[in-house]
C-alpha positions as CSV (number, residue, x, y, z in Angstrom):
1,M,35.8,44.0,65.9
2,A,37.5,44.4,69.1
3,N,37.0,41.5,71.3
4,D,34.7,42.2,74.4
5,Y,36.0,41.5,77.6
6,H,36.9,38.0,77.6
7,P,39.8,35.9,78.4
8,Y,40.8,32.1,78.1
9,R,38.7,30.0,75.6
10,T,36.0,32.2,74.7
11,H,31.8,36.6,70.3
12,R,29.7,38.7,71.3
13,R,28.9,35.8,72.6
14,R,31.7,33.4,73.7
15,K,35.6,33.7,74.1
16,K,34.9,30.8,76.5
17,A,32.8,30.0,79.1
18,R,34.2,30.3,82.4
19,A,32.7,29.7,85.9
20,G,33.7,31.9,88.9
21,R,32.2,31.9,92.4
22,L,30.7,35.3,94.1
23,G,29.8,35.1,97.6
24,L,27.2,37.2,98.8
25,A,26.2,37.5,102.4
26,G,23.8,39.8,103.7
27,A,23.0,40.4,107.5
28,L,19.2,39.7,108.0
29,T,17.1,41.2,111.0
30,G,16.5,39.6,114.2
31,A,16.3,35.8,114.2
32,L,16.7,35.4,110.7
33,G,20.6,35.6,111.0
34,I,23.2,35.6,108.2
35,A,22.6,33.9,104.8
36,A,25.1,33.6,102.1
37,V,24.1,33.0,98.5
38,A,26.4,31.7,96.1
39,A,26.1,32.3,92.0
40,T,27.7,30.9,89.1
41,I,28.5,33.4,86.1
42,V,29.4,32.1,82.8
43,V,30.9,34.2,80.6
44,L,30.3,34.1,76.9
45,R,32.5,35.3,74.0
46,P,31.6,38.5,72.2
47,G,28.3,39.1,71.4
48,G,25.6,41.3,72.6
49,D,27.7,43.9,74.5
50,P,27.9,46.4,71.5
51,G,28.8,49.1,74.2
52,G,31.9,47.3,75.1
53,T,31.2,47.3,78.7
54,A,33.8,45.7,81.0
55,R,32.8,42.0,81.3
56,P,34.0,39.4,83.8
57,T,37.4,38.3,83.1
58,L,37.8,34.3,82.7
59,A,40.1,33.5,85.4
60,G,40.7,31.8,88.8
61,Q,41.0,28.3,87.1
62,G,44.4,27.7,88.0
63,S,47.6,27.0,85.5
64,V,46.5,27.2,81.6
65,E,47.3,24.8,79.1
66,A,48.9,27.4,76.8
67,G,50.1,24.3,74.2
68,P,53.9,23.8,73.2
69,S,56.6,26.4,72.2
70,V,56.7,27.2,68.5
71,P,58.6,29.6,66.6
72,S,57.3,32.8,65.4
73,P,55.0,31.9,62.5
74,Q,54.7,34.2,59.1
75,A,52.3,37.1,60.2
76,G,50.6,40.0,58.8
77,P,51.6,43.5,60.0
78,P,51.1,43.7,63.7
79,L,48.8,46.3,65.0
80,N,48.9,47.7,68.8
81,F,46.0,48.2,71.0
82,T,45.5,49.6,74.3
83,T,42.7,49.5,76.9
84,P,41.2,52.0,78.9
85,E,43.0,50.3,82.1
86,G,46.3,50.8,80.1
87,Y,46.7,47.3,79.2
88,G,48.7,46.9,76.3
89,Y,48.6,44.2,72.9
90,S,49.9,43.5,69.8
91,L,48.4,41.5,67.4
92,A,48.9,39.9,63.7
93,A,47.1,37.6,61.8
94,V,48.6,34.5,60.6
95,E,46.3,32.2,58.7
96,A,42.5,31.3,58.2
97,G,40.6,28.1,57.2
98,T,37.8,25.6,57.8
99,D,38.0,22.2,59.5
100,A,35.3,20.0,61.1
101,E,37.1,20.3,64.5
102,P,39.0,23.4,64.4
103,L,39.8,23.2,68.5
104,G,39.7,19.7,68.7
105,A,36.8,17.6,69.8
106,I,33.7,19.6,68.8
107,Q,30.0,18.8,67.5
108,S,30.3,17.4,64.0
109,P,28.7,19.9,61.9
110,P,25.8,18.9,59.6
111,P,26.4,17.4,56.1
112,G,27.5,20.3,53.7
113,T,28.8,22.4,56.5
114,T,31.9,23.0,58.4
115,Y,33.3,25.5,60.7
116,A,35.5,28.5,60.2
117,Y,38.9,29.7,62.2
118,A,41.7,32.3,62.1
119,D,45.0,32.3,64.0
120,Y,46.9,35.2,65.0
121,V,49.8,36.1,67.3
122,L,48.8,37.9,70.5
123,T,51.6,39.7,72.6
124,N,51.8,41.5,75.5
125,N,53.7,44.4,74.3
126,Q,54.4,45.9,78.0
127,R,57.0,45.3,80.7
128,R,54.2,44.2,83.0
129,P,51.4,41.5,83.4
130,V,48.4,42.5,81.3
131,L,44.7,40.8,81.3
132,L,44.6,37.5,79.3
133,D,41.9,38.9,76.7
134,Y,41.1,38.0,72.9
135,P,40.6,41.0,70.9
136,A,40.1,39.6,67.4
137,D,36.9,38.3,66.0
138,L,36.5,36.3,62.9
139,F,34.1,37.7,60.0
140,M,32.8,36.0,57.1
141,P,30.4,36.5,54.1
142,K,27.3,36.2,55.5
143,A,26.1,34.5,52.2
144,Q,28.3,31.5,53.3
145,V,26.4,31.2,56.6
146,P,23.3,28.9,56.7
147,S,19.9,30.2,56.7
148,S,19.6,28.4,60.3
149,A,22.4,30.6,61.6
150,Q,21.7,33.8,59.6
151,E,20.3,35.7,62.8
152,R,23.2,34.8,64.7
153,C,25.8,36.3,62.2
154,M,26.3,40.0,63.3
155,P,27.6,42.9,61.0
156,Q,29.6,45.6,62.7
157,A,30.6,49.1,61.7
158,G,33.6,49.4,59.6
159,V,33.7,45.8,58.5
160,P,32.4,45.0,54.9
161,D,28.2,45.2,54.7
162,D,28.4,41.9,53.5
163,M,30.2,40.2,56.3
164,C,29.3,38.9,59.9
165,T,30.6,37.4,62.8
166,L,29.0,34.4,64.3
167,P,29.4,33.0,67.9
168,N,32.7,31.9,68.4
169,Q,35.6,30.9,70.7
170,S,39.2,31.6,71.2
171,E,42.0,29.5,72.7
172,I,45.8,29.6,73.1
173,T,47.1,27.1,70.8
174,A,50.8,27.5,71.5
175,R,53.6,29.8,73.1
176,V,55.5,31.5,70.5
177,D,59.4,31.3,71.1
178,G,59.2,29.8,74.4
179,A,57.1,32.3,76.2
180,E,55.8,31.7,79.7
181,P,52.2,30.6,80.0
182,P,49.8,32.4,81.6
183,I,49.6,33.5,85.1
184,D,47.1,33.4,87.8
185,E,47.2,37.0,89.8
186,N,44.8,36.8,92.5
187,G,42.0,34.8,90.4
188,T,42.7,37.0,86.9
189,M,44.6,35.3,84.2
190,M,47.2,37.5,83.0
191,I,50.1,37.5,80.3
192,P,53.5,37.8,81.5
193,A,55.5,40.8,80.3
194,G,56.7,40.3,77.0
195,A,54.9,36.9,76.3
196,T,53.7,36.0,72.7
197,Y,50.8,33.2,72.0
198,L,49.4,31.9,69.1
199,V,45.8,32.1,69.5
200,R,43.0,30.3,67.4
201,V,39.4,31.6,67.1
202,A,36.5,29.5,65.7
203,S,33.0,29.6,65.0
204,E,30.9,27.9,67.1
205,L,27.9,27.9,64.6
206,P,28.9,26.0,61.0
207,V,29.2,27.7,57.6
208,K,28.8,26.2,54.3
209,D,31.5,23.9,53.2
210,G,32.0,26.1,50.3
211,L,33.5,28.9,52.1
212,S,36.9,29.5,51.3
213,A,40.0,31.0,53.5
214,D,40.3,33.7,51.2
215,D,36.7,34.7,52.4
216,L,37.8,35.2,56.3
217,R,39.2,38.0,57.6
218,L,39.9,39.1,61.3
219,F,38.7,42.6,62.9
220,V,39.0,44.1,66.2
221,W,36.1,46.2,67.0
222,N,35.3,46.0,70.6
223,A,34.9,49.5,72.0
224,R,37.7,48.7,75.1
225,Y,40.1,48.5,71.8
226,T,38.6,51.0,69.0
227,S,37.3,54.4,70.6
228,D,35.4,54.9,67.4
229,R,33.6,51.2,67.5
230,K,34.6,50.6,64.0
231,G,36.2,47.5,63.1
232,I,40.0,47.5,62.4
233,E,41.2,44.5,60.2
234,L,44.2,42.5,61.1
235,A,45.6,41.7,57.5
236,F,47.0,38.3,56.7
237,P,50.5,37.9,55.5
238,N,49.2,36.8,51.8
239,T,47.0,40.4,51.7
240,A,49.3,42.3,53.6
241,G,50.8,45.4,51.5
């Protein structure tokens, strides 16, 4: 499930909301003069973009709070991905689980439910900055999704038929081995050359509290990262090999 085009904190739906200003000035005839129109755009994490078309990036928001520096965590085998623009990334799954507040303050889940999350390592494997994006999506058994959210839990080619992905958001929670934080290049957030971050992707809709960490899986499926549009799994360290 290669992520849609979406940067900082942002499924199909959301890798995180961001607002960017677009100025549109048009010359009107005669005495009408010139009018300017401003629009605000909100970018949501992966969701309804099955074609994998390029989406606006979450950029132009100044410095990014990329969290503390931590040692490199134990992770599954890394996989490399390259976008049509030539941006290169390495991803490796770390762990998954459930939590009532997987990304800090969040709306409390209804009784009998919780939120699902997974952590993975995201690396810019090039010698130049690359776009800050979140290629991985979290999948869970559809049977563990409450009936109220079943319609929002989407399947994906290459992913087991009994699994689906809910709207989610992604956030950098730490910098690995002293990596530099994301940088702003003319309004676009970029990952510095060689930088590695610990990223958490968390469901924005609740799952049943009986969901086990072993039930959760990470896939890269967006067409920007997988030419055949089939999900590629990132194996957790306890399942790799």
